[in-house]
C-alpha positions, 0 to 999 in steps of 0.5 A, spaced: 688 824 656 687 818 653 688 815 660 683 819 663 678 817 658 680 810 658 678 811 666 672 815 665 669 809 660 671 803 665 668 807 670 662 809 666 661 801 664 661 799 671 657 804 674 652 801 668 653 794 669 652 795 677 647 800 677 641 798 681 643 791 683 645 794 691 639 798 692 634 793 688 635 788 693 628 786 696 627 783 703 626 776 703 619 775 706 618 769 709 613 764 705 607 761 708 607 754 710 602 749 708 603 746 715 601 753 718 596 754 713 593 747 715 593 748 722 589 754 722 584 751 717 583 746 722 583 750 728 577 754 725 574 748 723 573 745 729 571 752 733 566 752 727 563 745 728 563 746 736 560 752 736 554 750 730 554 743 735 552 747 741 547 751 738 544 745 735 544 742 741 541 748 745 535 746 740 534 739 742 538 735 737 542 729 740 549 730 741 552 725 736 547 728 731 548 735 732 555 734 731 554 730 725 550 735 722 555 741 723 560 738 720 556 737 714 554 744 714 561 746 715 562 742 709 557 744 704 558 752 707 565 753 706 566 747 701 572 744 705 571 736 704 576 734 708 581 735 713 586 739 710 593 735 709 599 737 712 
């Protein structure tokens, strides 16, 4: 009877110590790298500025002035002061 009780105590103690350790393991999600975010921001900036510059050129503004104005509008609208760091 004592062996059975001792075994039961050790079994329950072991179960309490390991309960949830294996089943609560979370899948590791890949973390977003700053290089990917910077690349995406740069791509967005380039596409937005090109589109806006082409709209300004269609209205009769010179190409270099249109690009400068588009870039300034982008900085104001999206609060990006410079190209993201990689």
